[in-house]
N, C-alpha and C positions, 0 to 999 in steps of 0.2 A: 655877342654879335659884333662884327666890325662895321666901321663906317657909320656909327650912330650920329645923328644930327645934333647940333647944339640945341639946348632946351628951348631957347627963344626963337629958333630959326624956322620952325616948321610952318607949313601952310597947307590946309587950314590949321588953326591952333589945336593943341592937345585937348582932347575931350569933345571935339566937334562931332566926331562920328558916334553913332548910337552905341556901337559895341564898346568903344572907349569909355563913354559915359557910364555904361552898365558896369564895366570892370571897376571904375572909380567908385561908383555908388555901393557896390557889393563887397569891395575889398576889405578883408579883416587883417589888420596888421598884427593881431594877437593870435592868429591861426597857428595851429600846430603843424599844418601842412607846409611843405616847402613852397616857395613862391611859384615855381613851375607847376606844381601839383594844383595849387589853388587857381592859378590862371587857366590851366587846362579845364578844370572842373567848371569854372564860371563861363568860359567860352562855350563849352558843350551845353550848359544850361541855356545860354543865350540862343544858340542855334536851335535847340530843342523846342523853344517857345514858338518857333515858326511865325505865323501871321500875328501872333500876340507880341512880337518883339517891340513894336512902337509903344506899347503900353508899359513896358518894363521900366522906363525912365521918365521922370518928370522933366519935360523939355520946355516948360514955360519960362525957364530962366537958363542962361548958358552955364555949362559946366566949366568952372575955372579951377583946374587942379593945382595943388601946391607943388613946389619943386621936389619934395620928397615923393609925392604920388607919381610924378612924371618919371623920376629916376628909378623908383622901385617897381611900379606897376606897368607903365606903358613903354618906356624905352627898351626893356629887355624882351618885350613881347615879339616884336617883328622888325624887319629891316625897313629903312626908308623906302626902298623899292616896293616892298610888299604893301606898305601903307599907301603908296602912290597909286596902287591898283584900284583904290576906292575912288573912282572918278564917275560922277553922275552923268557926264556928257558922252560916255562911251559905252559900248556893249559890255555886259558883265562877263563875257566869255574869256577864258584863258586857254592857252595851249600848254598842257602840263606833261613834262617828261619825268617819268618816275623810275627809269631803269638806267643805271650807270655802270654796268658790268664791264669787264675788260673787253675791249674791241667795240664797245657800243657807240663811241663817239663818231667813228667813221660811218656807222650805219645811220646814226642820227643826221649827220651832214648830208648823206645821200637821200634820206627820207624827205628832208625839208628843202633840198637844193633849189627846187623850182616853185616853192610855196611863197606867195606874197603875204607876209604876216599882217600887213595892214588890211588886206582884203579879208583875211581869215579871222583875226581877233583884234583888229583896230590898232595894231602896232607891234613892233619888235619887243617893247617892254612888257607885253603880255605873253611872251614866250617864256615860260618858267623852266629854265634850263640851268640848274645849279646843283651839283652833287651834294654840296654841304647843306642845302636847304630842302631839296625835294627828292632825296633818295628813299622814296616811300615803298618801293616794291609794289606789292598788291594793295597796300593800304593808302590808296590815292586820296581818300577822304580827309587825310591829315592836312591837306592844304587849307581846309576851312578852319583849322585850329588857329591859323595865322591871319586869314582873310575871310571871316564869316560873312562879310558884306557881299561876297560873290553870290550869296543866296538870297539877296534882296532885290526888289524891283528897282528900276532906275528912279522912280519917284515914289514917295511914301503913299500917295493915293493909289498906287498900283496894287497895294494889298486889298483895298476895297473893291477895285475893279475885278481882280482875280476871284475874290469871294463871290461876287455877283454872278460872274460867268460860270463858276463851278456850281453854284446853286441852280442856275438855269439848266445846265447840262444834266445834273442829277435829276431834276424834276422831269425832264423829257424821258429819261431812262425809267423813272418810276411810272410815268403814264403808260409807257410801252409795256412794262412788266405787269401792270394791272389790266390794261385793255387790249393788249395785243396789237396787231398790225393796224387796226382801225384807229388806235390812239397814237400812232407814230407820226412824226412830222410829215406833212404832205410832200415836201421836197425829197425826203428819203424814200417814201413809197414810190414816187415817180422815178427816182434814180434806179431802183431795183425792179421796176415793173416788167422788164424783159426776162427776168429770171423765172425759173419754175417756182410755182407757189410754195413748194417745200423748202426752197432756198431763201425766199424773201425774208422770212422771220429771222433766220440765222444772220444774214448780212445786215439787217437793220439793227439787231442787237449788237453786232460787232461795231457798226458805225457809231451808235450812241455811246457805247463804252469807250471807244476811241476819243470821242468828243469830251468825255469826262476826264480822261487821262490828259488830254491837251490842256485843260484848265488847271491841272496839277503841276504843270511844268513851270518852274520859276526861272530857270536858266539852263545853260548847256556848257559843256567843256569839251575840248579835244584831249583825249588821253593817249599819250605816247608811252606805252608800257613795253614790257619785254616782247609781248606778242607782236606789237606794232613794228618793233625794230627787226624782228625775224621775218615778218610777212609783208611789210610795207603797208599794212592796213591799220590805220589808227581807229580808235573807238570814239564815236560821237555819243556822249552821255547826256541825256535829257534828265534834269534833276528837279526834284520838288523843293519846297521851302526849307526842309531840314536836311537836304543833301542825299536823299534816297534816289536811286535810279528808277525813273518812270519807264523809260525805254532806252535801249542802246543798240547801236548799229556800227559795224565795221565798214569803213570806206577807205579808198585810196587818199593819200595826202592831198592830191589836187582837188578831189571832191570835197574834202573837209574845208579847203580854202573857200569854196563857194557858199558854205553854210553861213558865213558871216553876213553876206548880203541877204540871204533868205531870212535870217533871223531879224535883221533890221527892217525889212519890208513886210514882215508878218506872214511870209509864205512857207515857213519852215515845216509846217505840218501838211503840206500839199504834195509831198513827194514820197516815192517808195521807201526811202530810208526812214520815214516815220511809220508808214503803214506796215512795212515788212520788218520793222525793228523787233528785237527780242524784248519782252517785258522784263523789268527789274524784278528781283526776288520778292519784294514787298508788294508788287502789283500783279504777280501771278496768282492763279487760283490757289486759295489757301493762305496767301500772303497777308500781312497786316493790313495794308491799305485796301485790298480786295475784300477782306472780311468786313471792314468798316463800311465799304460801299454797299455790300449785300445787306448788312444790317439796316443801313439807311433806307434802302429800297423796301425792305421788309416792314419798316415802321410806317409805310404809307397807309 
Protein backbone atom coordinates (compact mmCIF):
# COMPACT_ATOMS: atom_id res chain seq x y z
CA UNK A 1 0.00 0.00 0.00
CA UNK A 2 1.17 3.54 -0.73
CA UNK A 3 1.00 6.56 1.52
CA UNK A 4 1.57 4.62 4.75
CA UNK A 5 1.83 6.88 7.82
CA UNK A 6 4.82 7.14 10.08
CA UNK A 7 4.61 4.61 12.92
CA UNK A 8 4.42 7.31 15.56
CA UNK A 9 2.18 9.78 13.71
CA UNK A 10 -1.26 8.16 13.78
CA UNK A 11 -4.15 9.35 15.90
CA UNK A 12 -5.63 7.57 17.73
CA UNK A 13 -2.57 5.41 18.47
CA UNK A 14 -2.17 1.96 16.95
CA UNK A 15 -4.19 -0.65 18.80
CA UNK A 16 -6.83 1.83 19.95
CA UNK A 17 -9.55 0.29 17.83
CA UNK A 18 -11.07 -3.00 18.90
CA UNK A 19 -10.36 -4.72 15.58
CA UNK A 20 -6.72 -3.69 15.77
CA UNK A 21 -6.42 -4.92 19.35
CA UNK A 22 -7.96 -8.25 18.32
CA UNK A 23 -5.50 -8.70 15.45
CA UNK A 24 -2.57 -7.94 17.74
CA UNK A 25 -3.87 -10.29 20.42
CA UNK A 26 -4.47 -13.21 18.06
CA UNK A 27 -1.56 -12.80 15.65
CA UNK A 28 0.74 -15.80 15.34
CA UNK A 29 4.17 -14.90 14.00
CA UNK A 30 4.91 -18.64 13.67
CA UNK A 31 1.85 -19.31 11.49
CA UNK A 32 2.34 -21.21 8.22
CA UNK A 33 -0.26 -18.93 6.63
CA UNK A 34 0.85 -15.90 4.66
CA UNK A 35 0.34 -12.62 6.52
CA UNK A 36 -2.54 -11.71 4.19
CA UNK A 37 -4.23 -15.08 4.74
CA UNK A 38 -3.88 -14.85 8.51
CA UNK A 39 -5.13 -11.27 8.57
CA UNK A 40 -8.13 -12.12 6.41
CA UNK A 41 -9.02 -15.12 8.57
CA UNK A 42 -8.79 -13.14 11.80
CA UNK A 43 -10.84 -10.24 10.47
CA UNK A 44 -13.58 -12.62 9.33
CA UNK A 45 -13.57 -14.23 12.78
CA UNK A 46 -13.85 -10.79 14.33
CA UNK A 47 -16.80 -9.86 12.12
CA UNK A 48 -18.46 -13.25 12.68
CA UNK A 49 -18.49 -12.69 16.44
CA UNK A 50 -21.15 -10.02 15.91
CA UNK A 51 -22.42 -8.59 19.21
CA UNK A 52 -19.78 -10.62 21.08
CA UNK A 53 -16.96 -8.55 19.59
CA UNK A 54 -16.49 -6.35 22.68
CA UNK A 55 -15.75 -9.48 24.73
CA UNK A 56 -13.02 -10.70 22.37
CA UNK A 57 -10.37 -8.37 23.78
CA UNK A 58 -9.39 -7.45 27.32
CA UNK A 59 -9.76 -3.65 27.23
CA UNK A 60 -9.02 -3.09 30.91
CA UNK A 61 -5.57 -1.90 29.89
CA UNK A 62 -4.51 -0.18 26.66
CA UNK A 63 -3.01 -2.20 23.83
CA UNK A 64 0.50 -0.90 23.13
CA UNK A 65 1.92 -2.73 20.11
CA UNK A 66 5.60 -3.12 19.40
CA UNK A 67 7.19 -1.61 16.31
CA UNK A 68 7.34 -5.09 14.78
CA UNK A 69 3.64 -5.67 15.39
CA UNK A 70 2.77 -2.33 13.83
CA UNK A 71 4.90 -2.86 10.74
CA UNK A 72 3.95 -6.53 10.25
CA UNK A 73 0.31 -6.68 11.34
CA UNK A 74 -1.34 -3.26 11.18
CA UNK A 75 0.45 -1.11 8.60
CA UNK A 76 -0.11 -3.52 5.67
CA UNK A 77 -3.77 -4.02 6.57
CA UNK A 78 -5.41 -0.82 5.41
CA UNK A 79 -4.69 2.67 4.12
CA UNK A 80 -4.75 5.76 6.38
CA UNK A 81 -7.97 6.86 4.66
CA UNK A 82 -9.61 3.54 5.46
CA UNK A 83 -8.51 3.75 9.08
CA UNK A 84 -9.87 7.30 9.29
CA UNK A 85 -13.35 5.99 8.42
CA UNK A 86 -13.51 4.70 12.00
CA UNK A 87 -14.97 7.88 13.42
CA UNK A 88 -17.35 7.64 16.36
CA UNK A 89 -18.76 11.14 15.76
CA UNK A 90 -20.11 10.34 12.33
CA UNK A 91 -22.60 8.03 10.70
CA UNK A 92 -21.20 4.58 9.93
CA UNK A 93 -22.49 4.80 6.35
CA UNK A 94 -20.31 4.82 3.26
CA UNK A 95 -21.02 5.26 -0.44
CA UNK A 96 -19.23 2.31 -2.05
CA UNK A 97 -18.45 2.15 -5.76
CA UNK A 98 -17.53 -1.38 -6.85
CA UNK A 99 -17.62 -1.17 -10.67
CA UNK A 100 -14.70 0.35 -12.61
CA UNK A 101 -15.21 -1.07 -16.09
CA UNK A 102 -14.30 0.86 -19.21
CA UNK A 103 -16.50 3.93 -19.58
CA UNK A 104 -17.81 3.72 -16.03
CA UNK A 105 -16.05 6.88 -14.79
CA UNK A 106 -18.30 9.14 -16.86
CA UNK A 107 -21.37 7.24 -15.66
CA UNK A 108 -20.17 7.60 -12.08
CA UNK A 109 -19.67 11.35 -12.48
CA UNK A 110 -23.15 11.74 -13.95
CA UNK A 111 -24.68 9.62 -11.20
CA UNK A 112 -23.28 11.68 -8.31
CA UNK A 113 -23.18 15.04 -10.08
CA UNK A 114 -25.94 16.52 -7.92
CA UNK A 115 -25.39 14.46 -4.77
CA UNK A 116 -24.20 16.28 -1.66
CA UNK A 117 -21.97 13.67 -0.04
CA UNK A 118 -22.07 15.50 3.27
CA UNK A 119 -25.84 15.05 3.40
CA UNK A 120 -25.61 11.49 2.14
CA UNK A 121 -22.77 9.96 4.15
CA UNK A 122 -21.26 12.77 6.23
CA UNK A 123 -18.57 13.80 3.79
CA UNK A 124 -16.59 13.24 0.61
CA UNK A 125 -14.09 11.08 2.49
CA UNK A 126 -16.81 8.43 2.89
CA UNK A 127 -17.23 8.08 -0.87
CA UNK A 128 -15.14 4.97 -1.51
CA UNK A 129 -14.13 5.49 -5.12
CA UNK A 130 -10.78 3.87 -5.88
CA UNK A 131 -10.28 1.14 -8.47
CA UNK A 132 -7.14 -0.10 -6.72
CA UNK A 133 -8.98 -0.64 -3.43
CA UNK A 134 -12.65 -1.26 -4.19
CA UNK A 135 -12.92 -3.03 -7.53
CA UNK A 136 -14.98 -5.76 -5.86
CA UNK A 137 -17.54 -6.42 -8.59
CA UNK A 138 -20.37 -8.34 -6.93
CA UNK A 139 -18.29 -9.08 -3.81
CA UNK A 140 -19.02 -5.74 -2.14
CA UNK A 141 -18.78 -7.32 1.35
CA UNK A 142 -15.00 -7.26 0.95
CA UNK A 143 -15.04 -3.68 2.17
CA UNK A 144 -15.48 -5.06 5.71
CA UNK A 145 -12.20 -6.95 5.39
CA UNK A 146 -10.54 -3.54 5.72
CA UNK A 147 -13.04 -1.63 7.83
CA UNK A 148 -14.98 -4.12 9.98
CA UNK A 149 -15.81 -1.22 12.31
CA UNK A 150 -18.48 -0.14 9.82
CA UNK A 151 -20.58 -2.95 11.31
CA UNK A 152 -20.43 -1.61 14.87
CA UNK A 153 -22.71 0.82 16.72
CA UNK A 154 -21.45 4.35 17.28
CA UNK A 155 -21.16 3.63 21.00
CA UNK A 156 -20.28 0.31 22.62
CA UNK A 157 -23.47 0.57 24.71
CA UNK A 158 -25.35 0.32 21.42
CA UNK A 159 -24.82 -3.45 21.45
CA UNK A 160 -26.83 -3.77 24.67
CA UNK A 161 -29.55 -1.43 23.45
CA UNK A 162 -29.88 -3.35 20.17
CA UNK A 163 -30.14 -6.65 22.05
CA UNK A 164 -32.85 -5.29 24.35
CA UNK A 165 -34.92 -3.98 21.44
CA UNK A 166 -34.49 -7.22 19.53
CA UNK A 167 -35.64 -9.29 22.51
CA UNK A 168 -38.69 -7.07 22.99
CA UNK A 169 -39.64 -7.30 19.31
CA UNK A 170 -39.25 -11.09 19.27
CA UNK A 171 -41.36 -11.41 22.44
CA UNK A 172 -44.20 -9.45 20.80
CA UNK A 173 -44.04 -11.74 17.79
CA UNK A 174 -44.05 -14.79 20.10
CA UNK A 175 -47.14 -13.51 21.94
CA UNK A 176 -48.93 -13.05 18.64
CA UNK A 177 -47.88 -16.51 17.43
CA UNK A 178 -49.28 -18.05 20.62
CA UNK A 179 -52.41 -16.02 21.20
CA UNK A 180 -53.34 -14.59 17.84
CA UNK A 181 -54.83 -11.13 17.33
CA UNK A 182 -55.93 -10.79 20.94
CA UNK A 183 -52.29 -10.96 22.06
CA UNK A 184 -51.05 -8.46 19.47
CA UNK A 185 -50.07 -4.94 20.61
CA UNK A 186 -53.12 -2.69 20.94
CA UNK A 187 -51.60 -0.08 18.65
CA UNK A 188 -51.30 -2.56 15.81
CA UNK A 189 -54.84 -3.85 16.29
CA UNK A 190 -56.05 -0.26 16.04
CA UNK A 191 -53.92 0.54 12.99
CA UNK A 192 -55.41 -2.35 11.03
CA UNK A 193 -58.95 -2.16 12.45
CA UNK A 194 -60.40 -0.91 9.17
CA UNK A 195 -59.23 -3.96 7.28
CA UNK A 196 -61.35 -7.01 6.74
CA UNK A 197 -61.00 -9.53 9.54
CA UNK A 198 -59.30 -12.01 7.22
CA UNK A 199 -56.56 -9.46 6.45
CA UNK A 200 -55.84 -8.18 9.95
CA UNK A 201 -53.88 -11.22 11.08
CA UNK A 202 -51.68 -11.13 7.98
CA UNK A 203 -50.81 -7.46 8.36
CA UNK A 204 -50.14 -7.71 12.09
CA UNK A 205 -47.76 -10.62 11.46
CA UNK A 206 -46.06 -8.57 8.73
CA UNK A 207 -45.68 -5.53 11.00
CA UNK A 208 -44.28 -7.56 13.90
CA UNK A 209 -41.79 -9.35 11.68
CA UNK A 210 -40.75 -6.00 10.20
CA UNK A 211 -40.13 -4.71 13.72
CA UNK A 212 -37.85 -7.69 14.41
CA UNK A 213 -35.93 -7.00 11.21
CA UNK A 214 -35.50 -3.35 12.19
CA UNK A 215 -33.75 -4.38 15.38
CA UNK A 216 -31.33 -6.52 13.34
CA UNK A 217 -30.13 -3.53 11.32
CA UNK A 218 -26.76 -2.30 12.53
CA UNK A 219 -25.85 0.01 9.67
CA UNK A 220 -26.49 0.80 6.03
CA UNK A 221 -24.43 1.55 2.95
CA UNK A 222 -25.04 2.98 -0.50
CA UNK A 223 -23.87 0.50 -3.13
CA UNK A 224 -22.87 1.90 -6.50
CA UNK A 225 -22.44 -1.28 -8.51
CA UNK A 226 -22.65 -2.08 -12.21
CA UNK A 227 -26.45 -2.03 -12.13
CA UNK A 228 -26.41 1.39 -10.49
CA UNK A 229 -24.16 2.80 -13.20
CA UNK A 230 -26.37 1.35 -15.93
CA UNK A 231 -29.75 2.35 -14.45
CA UNK A 232 -28.98 5.34 -12.22
CA UNK A 233 -30.48 3.44 -9.28
CA UNK A 234 -28.09 2.79 -6.41
CA UNK A 235 -28.80 0.13 -3.79
CA UNK A 236 -29.54 1.02 -0.19
CA UNK A 237 -28.39 -1.99 1.84
CA UNK A 238 -29.56 -2.37 5.44
CA UNK A 239 -27.02 -4.64 7.14
CA UNK A 240 -26.87 -6.64 10.34
CA UNK A 241 -23.93 -6.94 12.72
CA UNK A 242 -22.06 -9.48 10.58
CA UNK A 243 -22.68 -7.78 7.24
CA UNK A 244 -25.68 -9.76 6.02
CA UNK A 245 -28.34 -7.90 4.07
CA UNK A 246 -31.52 -7.52 6.10
CA UNK A 247 -33.32 -5.58 3.38
CA UNK A 248 -32.30 -3.79 0.19
CA UNK A 249 -33.90 -1.22 -2.05
CA UNK A 250 -32.96 0.47 -5.32
CA UNK A 251 -33.44 4.24 -5.33
CA UNK A 252 -32.26 7.23 -7.33
CA UNK A 253 -29.01 8.86 -6.23
CA UNK A 254 -30.89 11.96 -5.02
CA UNK A 255 -33.12 9.79 -2.84
CA UNK A 256 -30.08 8.02 -1.44
CA UNK A 257 -28.72 11.41 -0.38
CA UNK A 258 -31.73 11.98 1.89
CA UNK A 259 -31.18 8.66 3.64
CA UNK A 260 -28.33 10.13 5.67
CA UNK A 261 -30.67 12.52 7.46
CA UNK A 262 -33.32 9.87 7.98
CA UNK A 263 -30.72 7.58 9.58
CA UNK A 264 -29.46 10.27 11.90
CA UNK A 265 -32.93 11.22 13.16
CA UNK A 266 -34.06 7.59 13.46
CA UNK A 267 -36.82 7.76 10.85
CA UNK A 268 -35.14 5.49 8.27
CA UNK A 269 -37.72 2.73 8.84
CA UNK A 270 -40.76 4.96 8.37
CA UNK A 271 -40.67 5.15 4.59
CA UNK A 272 -41.64 2.93 1.69
CA UNK A 273 -38.06 2.07 0.87
CA UNK A 274 -38.00 0.03 4.10
CA UNK A 275 -41.53 -1.39 3.94
CA UNK A 276 -41.26 -2.19 0.24
CA UNK A 277 -37.63 -3.33 0.31
CA UNK A 278 -36.56 -6.79 -0.76
CA UNK A 279 -35.49 -9.13 2.00
CA UNK A 280 -31.88 -10.25 2.02
CA UNK A 281 -31.29 -13.93 1.27
CA UNK A 282 -30.62 -14.80 4.92
CA UNK A 283 -33.86 -13.10 6.00
CA UNK A 284 -36.14 -14.62 3.39
CA UNK A 285 -38.30 -17.67 4.12
CA UNK A 286 -35.90 -20.54 4.63
CA UNK A 287 -32.91 -18.26 5.13
CA UNK A 288 -30.53 -18.68 8.04
CA UNK A 289 -31.87 -15.78 10.08
CA UNK A 290 -35.50 -16.58 9.35
CA UNK A 291 -35.02 -20.19 10.50
CA UNK A 292 -33.46 -18.95 13.75
CA UNK A 293 -36.37 -16.60 14.31
CA UNK A 294 -38.95 -19.33 13.71
CA UNK A 295 -37.08 -21.65 16.10
CA UNK A 296 -37.03 -18.89 18.71
CA UNK A 297 -40.77 -18.40 18.38
CA UNK A 298 -41.35 -22.15 18.47
CA UNK A 299 -39.46 -22.43 21.76
CA UNK A 300 -42.00 -20.19 23.49
